Wavefront OBJ file of the C-alpha trace (Angstrom):
o trace
v 107.257 0.970 -45.581
v 104.556 3.487 -46.503
v 100.819 3.537 -45.948
v 98.371 5.833 -47.720
v 95.389 7.723 -46.324
v 94.151 11.094 -47.617
v 94.791 13.837 -45.074
v 95.294 17.565 -44.761
v 98.157 19.350 -43.065
v 95.825 20.070 -40.146
v 94.849 16.379 -39.867
v 98.496 15.402 -39.631
v 99.166 18.022 -36.948
v 96.178 16.902 -34.866
v 96.767 13.150 -35.189
v 100.491 12.371 -34.885
v 101.649 8.772 -35.026
v 103.946 8.035 -32.057
v 107.463 6.775 -32.745
v 107.180 7.157 -36.523
v 108.447 9.661 -39.076
v 105.492 11.022 -41.032
v 105.008 13.337 -43.985
v 102.169 14.123 -46.366
v 102.759 13.888 -50.086
v 99.841 15.241 -52.128
v 97.460 14.362 -49.299
v 98.801 10.857 -48.813
v 100.262 9.914 -45.461
v 103.780 8.490 -45.662
v 104.933 6.584 -42.579
v 108.530 5.562 -42.032
v 110.492 4.015 -39.227
v 112.666 6.288 -37.067
v 116.122 7.032 -38.465
v 119.059 4.887 -37.429
v 121.856 6.144 -35.164
v 124.424 7.024 -37.868
v 121.803 8.990 -39.802
v 121.025 10.896 -36.606
v 124.697 11.588 -35.923
v 125.215 13.073 -39.390
v 122.066 15.212 -39.128
v 123.131 16.399 -35.665
v 126.577 17.394 -36.943
v 125.002 19.528 -39.680
v 122.597 21.081 -37.175
v 125.444 21.917 -34.785
v 127.614 23.444 -37.538
v 124.793 25.640 -38.814
v 123.706 26.483 -35.259
v 127.196 27.656 -34.301
v 127.377 29.772 -37.459
v 123.981 31.340 -36.708
v 124.908 32.011 -33.085
v 127.738 34.188 -34.370
v 125.964 35.799 -37.330
v 122.342 36.129 -36.084
v 120.816 35.903 -39.581
v 118.083 33.321 -39.045
v 117.187 30.110 -37.294
v 117.798 26.416 -37.731
v 115.236 23.678 -37.107
v 116.019 20.157 -35.969
v 115.141 16.908 -37.673
v 111.554 16.153 -38.545
v 110.192 19.707 -38.210
v 107.241 19.757 -40.608
v 106.586 22.458 -43.189
v 103.421 22.723 -45.287
v 104.804 23.384 -48.765
v 101.713 22.771 -50.917
v 97.925 22.859 -50.531
v 95.000 21.052 -52.160
v 96.218 18.361 -51.907
v 98.496 19.126 -48.992
v 102.177 18.292 -48.843
v 104.002 18.463 -45.517
v 107.698 17.678 -45.692
v 110.071 17.241 -42.752
v 113.776 17.642 -43.532
v 116.631 16.498 -41.340
v 117.778 20.128 -40.929
v 116.190 23.382 -42.109
v 117.385 26.988 -42.084
v 115.115 30.036 -42.441
v 116.431 33.589 -42.877
v 115.410 35.973 -40.099
v 113.459 38.258 -42.463
v 111.326 35.285 -43.628
v 110.811 33.569 -40.317
v 107.154 33.284 -39.250
v 106.436 35.553 -36.292
v 103.298 33.819 -35.036
v 103.140 30.325 -33.603
v 100.636 28.192 -35.503
v 98.696 25.151 -34.321
v 99.836 23.027 -37.263
v 102.830 23.317 -39.541
v 104.253 26.611 -40.782
v 103.430 27.301 -44.427
v 106.917 28.194 -45.553
v 109.691 26.592 -47.525
v 112.993 26.856 -45.648
v 115.816 28.701 -47.430
v 118.127 25.716 -46.926
v 117.076 22.093 -46.492
v 119.407 19.258 -45.530
v 118.372 15.684 -46.219
v 120.516 12.821 -44.936
v 120.025 9.613 -46.889
v 119.041 6.474 -45.020
v 119.872 2.961 -46.183
v 116.266 2.357 -47.276
v 115.819 5.559 -49.284
v 114.979 4.959 -52.943
v 116.518 7.260 -55.571
v 113.178 8.209 -57.140
v 111.643 9.158 -53.801
v 114.667 11.260 -52.905
v 114.619 13.083 -56.263
v 110.908 13.783 -55.785
v 111.521 15.175 -52.318
v 114.304 17.464 -53.586
v 111.995 18.700 -56.354
v 109.190 19.361 -53.853
v 111.516 21.566 -51.811
v 112.798 23.485 -54.828
v 109.306 24.001 -56.327
v 108.094 25.277 -52.961
v 110.793 27.970 -52.906
v 113.744 26.418 -51.095
v 116.922 27.987 -52.473
v 119.448 25.304 -51.572
v 119.103 21.572 -50.818
v 122.021 19.555 -49.463
v 121.612 15.818 -49.896
v 124.152 13.961 -47.757
v 124.904 10.280 -48.317
v 126.774 8.949 -45.253
v 127.324 5.464 -46.743
v 128.969 6.821 -49.902
v 130.684 9.618 -47.934
v 129.390 12.180 -50.403
v 126.903 14.993 -50.835
v 124.958 16.635 -53.623
v 123.940 20.290 -53.772
v 120.737 21.267 -55.573
v 119.885 24.912 -56.275
v 116.706 26.821 -57.105
v 118.171 27.824 -60.485
v 118.217 24.129 -61.495
v 121.959 23.641 -61.163
v 123.419 20.898 -59.020
v 126.863 19.835 -57.871
v 128.026 16.418 -56.670
v 130.575 16.472 -53.837
v 133.005 13.909 -52.451
v 134.352 13.592 -48.918
v 137.283 15.803 -49.988
v 134.897 18.704 -50.754
v 133.091 21.305 -48.673
v 129.446 22.249 -48.384
v 129.169 25.988 -48.939
v 126.317 28.213 -47.782
v 126.581 30.228 -51.011
v 124.183 33.231 -50.940
v 121.827 31.475 -48.514
v 124.334 31.263 -45.628
v 127.112 33.613 -46.793
v 130.503 32.575 -45.463
v 129.334 29.214 -44.110
v 131.500 26.244 -45.083
v 131.868 22.770 -43.658
v 133.733 19.612 -44.626
v 131.752 16.734 -46.099
v 134.312 14.328 -44.591
v 133.768 15.711 -41.083
v 129.988 15.344 -41.395
v 130.074 11.728 -42.580
v 132.909 10.446 -40.370
v 132.075 7.242 -38.510
l 1 2 3 4 5 6 7 8 9 10 11 12 13 14 15 16 17 18 19 20 21 22 23 24 25 26 27 28 29 30 31 32 33 34 35 36 37 38 39 40 41 42 43 44 45 46 47 48 49 50 51 52 53 54 55 56 57 58 59 60 61 62 63 64 65 66 67 68 69 70 71 72 73 74 75 76 77 78 79 80 81 82 83 84 85 86 87 88 89 90 91 92 93 94 95 96 97 98 99 100 101 102 103 104 105 106 107 108 109 110 111 112 113 114 115 116 117 118 119 120 121 122 123 124 125 126 127 128 129 130 131 132 133 134 135 136 137 138 139 140 141 142 143 144 145 146 147 148 149 150 151 152 153 154 155 156 157 158 159 160 161 162 163 164 165 166 167 168 169 170 171 172 173 174 175 176 177 178 179 180 181 182
């Protein structure tokens, strides 16, 4: 369920809503219930896989679920992916009071049972328009994934396929089946 109230990125940072997942979309506050356990398990698996890869390669950092990023201003949009990766040469060096104004290089969104297709497509487009190079959309219920790229191309994947880091995380590869296993 969503509620609307015009806000800025700074308003959202200063007035968090406990125990809820929040984002701003064109200045409108979107409030959702916390993710369910299976959603969290899938997101954690992705985070661990990318984290292990980055520990070895030292090419950037990974952020955990619900880290907010200001990706548009006037009206403000703050999105919070399930997992985000930022290359080391793009990573903000100063800690800010609110949300970093940067689009991650890679965003991972794990679908929840209540996600509507139109909202998900909009979210993917927000990331890509903001400068994200690669978006992985993982659907645990359908045991599948979909890769969206900045160049407009996209690739559907089944459980038999692999998510590939392409030029964003060169050499990174992980099994869709392993991520969505019950």
